[in-house]
N, C-alpha and C positions, 0 to 999 in steps of 0.2 A: 561219425554222428555231423549232419551239419545242424549248425546251430545261426538260428533268425536273430535279426536284429528287431528288438521290439520297438516300433516307431510310437506304439500308444504312449509307452513309459517318457520317452523324449517329450511327445506333445503335452504330454499330462504335466510332466516337471517343469517345462518351460511357462505353461498359462499358471501352475500354483505359484511358481518364481514369479511369474510378473506380478501375479495380485498380490502375493505376501510382500514385497517392497512397494507397490502401489499403497495397501493401507501402512505399512510401517512410515512411511515417508510423511503421510499425513498425519499420521499420530504424535511420533517423534520430530516434525520438523527438517528431517534430514535432507527436504530438497530447497531448501532455504528459498519458499516462494516470497518475496517481497517485492509486493508491487508499489510503485514510488520507485524505487531506484531500479527494478527488475532483474532481478538477479534469481534467476530459476534453476536450480538444481548445477549439474557438476558443469554444463554449457553455459558461459558465461553471458548473460543477455542485454541488452540496454534498451532504452525507450524506441532506438531505431534498429536492431538486428536482435534475434533469437535464434542463437544455434540449432540447426538440425539434431544434433547430439545433445539431448540433456536428458534427465533421471526420467521425465515425464513421456518424453518418445520411445526411451529403452524399455520402459515397463510396458507402454502402450502395443508396442511394437511382440513382445515375449505374450503379452496376454491373446492377443488376436492370431498370431500365429498358432500358439498351443493350443487355442479352443476351436479355430478350422482343422485346424490339420486333424486334433483327436475328433473330430465330428464326422470330417468326409475319411477317415480312415476307417472308422468304425463302420461307416455304409458298406466298403467292401466292394464299391460300386465302380474307382478310380484302381488306376498301376499307384504303387509308390511315388513314382517318378513326379506325377501330374499331382499327388495330395500335395509332395512336398513344394511344388512351384505353387500350386493353390496356397499353402498355407502361407508360404511367403508373401506373395501378394498382396493376402488380406493380414499381415502384420504392417506390411510396408503405408497399406492403406491406414489401418488405423492409428498408426503415428503420426500421418502426415492428417488426419483428421485431427488430432491432439495440437500438433505443431498450429494448425490453422485457426482453433478454438484460441489458441495463447495468444498468438500474434495478432489475429483479425479479429477476437472480439473481447477479451481480456483488456489485453494491453492499450488497444485503443482508445479504451473509455480512462486511461489513466496518464497521468503528463507530469513530467520532471518540474517542482519546483524552482522557479527563480528567485534571486534573494529578494527583489520586490515583493514574491507572495508572501514573503516571512517579514518583511519591515514592521515594526511596530511603531515607530514615529508617529504621534499624531491619534494612534490609537484609543479610542474610547475603553473603560475598563470599570471595573466596581471593584473594591476593595473589598477582598476575603477575611483575611488578617491583617489586623489593624495597624499600621505604619506609627512605631514609636518616635518621639524627639530626636532624632539624628540618627535614627535604627532605621531598621528593614519589616518591611510587610511585604503581603501579596496580593496580587493582582487578577482577578478573571476577567476574559475578554474573548470574544469572537473573531475568528479570523478564518477565512475560507471554508467558510458552513462546519469548522471545527471547535469546540470550545478548548480554552487554551487558558495557562497560568503564567505568571512570572514575578520575577521577584522586582519588588519595588522599595524606593526610597522619596521622601518627599523633596520636591527640588530646594524649595528653603530651609528644610531640615526641621521642620514644622510634624505635631503630630495628624494622622488624619483616621478619622475613626471607621471601623467597621461599615461596609454597605455607602460608604461614600463614594460617587461617580469620579474618575480622574480622568486626565491626558497623559500620554505618555509625552514629553520633551524630549528626552535626549535616552540614547540604549549604547552602555559600556560593561565591558566584563560581566556581561550576564544578569547587570542592573539595571533596571530602567528607574530613570528619573520622572515623578510624576506632578501635576499641579492640579486641582480641585477643578471639576468641571462648571463649579457654581461662581469662580471666578470670573472665567471666560463669558457665564452667561450676564453677572453684574457688569461687566465689561461693555457686553453688546447692548442689553438693555440699556444702560447709562447714554450709551453714543447715541442708541437711538433716542432716547427722550432730550437728550440735548438738541440732535437737530430738529424733533419737534418743534421745539420752545424758539429755536433762534427760527424756523419758518414761521409760527404765528405771532412775533415781533417782524419779521417782515412786512 
């Protein structure tokens, strides 16, 4: 009695496995897709290089290989070897398409942050949690289009009420030293008035 290999079962298994892995990876985060650090799946990637062998391309290959193989085999129009070849080509094409989309579309829109991009000295912000005399508070500010917060202390250890606009003078050990923006405004306005009076006297 001759036993025939069930190619439909193989193709359906590959298709189902790829689909399940893809869904589970997105739901559980096992692919570790972190744009900004560009670490994707089991193939380490960075801003300049994305390995062709990663979780995305593997699942893409399985889905396309299984789906195309099952449909072609079910049609009964081609011999087994031709179906296997075309299914493999379809799988490679699907994986290549995913690789192009990840590396050529998504990653081009990302950039690696430089130290200067996260520098907050000189940044203007607003106190969200009052700074107690000699104590700490919190400041909210906007940087690179994102809303951020920082632990702050008054440079002169004075109290700074909530809602006060401040300027970061220095940053060390996770704490920003700030001064009230009104102090700078008063200094600027005072300087302008002095210049204006001196000009009038001349």
